[in-house]
C-alpha positions in Angstrom: -5.7 8.5 -30.3 -5.1 5.8 -27.8 -6.3 5.8 -24.2 -3.8 6.6 -21.5 -3.5 4.0 -18.8 -1.8 4.4 -15.4 1.4 2.2 -15.5 1.1 0.9 -11.9 -2.6 0.0 -12.2 -1.9 -1.7 -15.5 0.9 -3.9 -14.1 -0.7 -4.9 -10.8 -0.9 -8.6 -10.7 1.5 -9.1 -13.6 4.9 -7.7 -12.7 3.9 -5.9 -9.4 1.7 -6.6 -6.4 -0.4 -4.3 -4.2 1.5 -2.2 -1.6 -1.1 -3.1 1.0 -2.8 -6.5 1.2 -5.8 -6.7 3.4 -9.6 -6.5 3.2 -12.0 -5.0 5.8 -15.7 -4.1 5.5 -16.4 -2.2 8.7 -13.0 -0.7 9.7 -11.8 0.1 6.2 -11.4 3.9 6.9 -9.5 3.3 10.1 -7.1 0.7 8.6 -6.5 3.0 5.6 -5.6 5.9 7.9 -3.3 3.5 9.9 -1.6 2.4 6.7 -1.0 6.0 5.6 0.3 7.0 9.1 2.7 4.0 9.1 4.0 4.8 5.7 4.5 8.5 6.6 6.3 7.5 9.9 8.5 5.0 8.1 9.3 7.4 5.4 10.3 10.2 7.8 12.5 7.8 9.9 14.2 6.2 6.9 15.0 9.1 4.6 18.7 8.1 4.4 18.2 4.3 4.7 17.2 3.9 1.0 14.0 2.0 1.6 12.4 1.5 -1.8 9.1 -0.1 -0.9 6.9 -0.6 2.2 4.4 -3.5 2.0 1.7 -3.8 4.6 -0.1 -7.1 5.0 -2.8 -7.8 7.7 -4.3 -11.1 8.7 -8.0 -11.7 8.0 -9.0 -12.2 11.7 -7.0 -9.3 13.1 -8.9 -7.4 15.8 
């Protein structure tokens, strides 16, 4: 039997990109929680707006 692969993880970089693009060593947890809070807020505000995808990108030197 073959191994089952998650379709999104398999396609990242080929036909689809990451939903969040940033890298942080020290504040990773804080930024992750901010991303989740932003996505939740946008999702609750735009239920009827038909938003298909929310992408978050941060600059490398953002304080």
